[in-house]
N, C-alpha and C positions, 0 to 999 in steps of 0.2 A: 604452535603450528597454525597456519592460516586455514580458516574454515573453508571447506570446499562448497561450491555452489552448484546448482543443477540447472542446465538448460535443456528444455524439451524441444527438440528440433523436428519439425514436420516438413518433409520434402520428398517428393516422389523420385528424385534423382539421387541414386546411390552414391555417385561421385561427390555430390555436394555434401551429403551426410558424412562421408568419410573425411572430406577436406575440413569441414567445420570441427569435427571431433578431434582431428589431429591438431588443428591450430589452437584449440582451447585446452588440450590435454596438459599442457605445461603451464597453464594459467590458473590452476586450482579450480577448474570448472569441469564438472562431469556432464557429459552430453548423453542424453537418452534420445534415441532416434526412432522416428515413426515414418513408414513409407506412405502414409495417407492421413488425411484429416479424420476420416472415419475411425482409423485405428487409434489415434490419440483420444478422440471423444469417447470411445468405448472403454478406454483404460484409465482415463484421467482421474477418476474418483480415488484410485489407489496410488496415484503418482506422487512422488516426492515434491513438495511445494518448491517452486522456483520460477523461472522465466520461460516464456514460450517464444520460439522462433518459427515463423510460418512462411512458407513459400506462397506467393500470391497465385501463381498458375500451377494448378495440379489437376489431375484427372479426378473424376467423381466430385468431391468437394474442393472448391478452391479456397485459398486462404481467407478471403473476405467473408465467405459463407461460414467458415469455421469461426471467425471472429464474431460474426453476427449471432451465431448460436450461443457462443460463450457469453456475449453481452446480455443476452436474454436471461441467462442464469446468474447474472451479477458476478461473473468470473473476474477476479481482480489481480491475476498474475500479469505482470508487464508483458507486452507483446512487441516483438521485433519482426518486421517483415523483410523477406528477401524478394527483390524485384529484378526483372530483366530490363533491358534497354527499352525505352518507349513506354514504360509503365509508371512513370513518375506521377501522372494524374491519378492513377489508381492508388498509388502509395499515399498520396495526399488524402484521399478519401479514407484510407485506413487510419491515418493519423487523426483525422477528424472524428473517427469512431473510437479513439482511445489508445491507439498504438503509441509506443514511446519513441520509436525510431524505425527507419527503413534503410536497408543496405542494397545498393545496386550491384548486380553481378556483371562481370567478375569482381569480387571484392578482395581486399588485401587484409593481412592480419591486423594491422593497426586500426583500420576502420571497424573491423569486427569486434575487437576488444573495446574500442570506444563505445560502440552500441551496447555491448554486454555490460560495461560499467554503468552506463546510463540506466539500463533496465534494472540492475540490482540496487542502484540507489533508490529507485522508486519502490522496489520490492521491500527494502528496509523501511522506508517511510510508511508504507502501507501497514507493515507488521507492527511498527511502533504505534501507529494510530489505532489499530485494532486492539492491541494490548491495553492502551490507555482507555479506550472506550469500555472494554471489559471491566477494568478496575473501577471506572466511574459508575458502572452498573451495579456495583456492590454497595453504593451509598444509599442511605435512606432519602426520602424526599426532602426532609428538613436539612440533612447534611448537604444535599446538592444545592439547596437555596443558599446556605452559608458559603459554600465553595464559590458559587456564582458571584456572590457579593465580594468575596475576598479577591477574586480574579479582577474585579472591576475597581479594586483599590479602597473599598470601604473599611473603616475601622471597626473593631469589635463593638464599640458603643453604638455606632451608626447601624450596624447589622442588628443589634439587639432592639433598637428603636423600630426599625423597619419590620422586624418579624414579631415584635411584641414579646420578646423573651429577655432574660437577664444577660448581662455581659459574661457572667460566669458560665451560663449555659452555652453561650457562643464559644467560649474557650474549651468547654468539654466537647462540643461538636468538632472543633478544630483538631483536638487530640484524636478523636475517633476517625476523622478523615485521614489523618496522617497514617494511622495504624492500618486502615483498610487499603490505602494506596501503597503501602510498604515504602513510605517516604521517610528519608532521614532528616529532611529539612523542608521548610516551607517553599524553598526554591524548587525542590523536587515536585512538590504538589502543584505548583504553578506550571512546571514543565509538562507534567502529565495532562493537566487540564487544557493547556494550549495545544498540545499534540493531538488531543481528541477534538479540538476546535469547539469547545462549548460556547454557547452564546448566552446573552443576558436572559434572566428569568423575568417573566411578566410580573411576578409577585414582588420583585425587588424594586424599591424606590431609591432615588438618589438621596444622598445624605442631606438633611435639612439643617440649617443653622440652629443652634440651641436657643 
């Protein structure tokens, strides 16, 4: 069975909320609707993680203000904006502030689904990066140094020389790293490290000739 996803739709136009819910109902997407930005902000702490669809022009809080407040909280759900005619400049501003897409009203089903697909691809990437970062956080400082060196292609002997430890100790650290990252192969270890985008460690030196 296809996993269902959740879109949180914030729009003060009931007809738009009903239309989006209907269009996405057969696409394995659940739509949770909110009549205002304030309503979403008040309840988002308990909301199912997903993607956010914001109307730009709303009473009280407009979509850009909702986005601004969420950015201040390091909110990382992908955001899609709904815009009316003549609001493309505003939509560009929204994109510059981190939105993944915008849809002009009136919109068609194919365009809506395209935007939702784009948003959930980012949602999945963010979740994978978060999980990878959490796993890397379980490593000790020495294990992280060994992993950094492995990612940059150093051999066990080179790592041992750089860190002042034995090659056997490096091998032990490699085994601990794989266990902590729940990795079945070293390729899995590299995938996790690159997903979290780890950088070089200042303590690591390049391999020197023997």
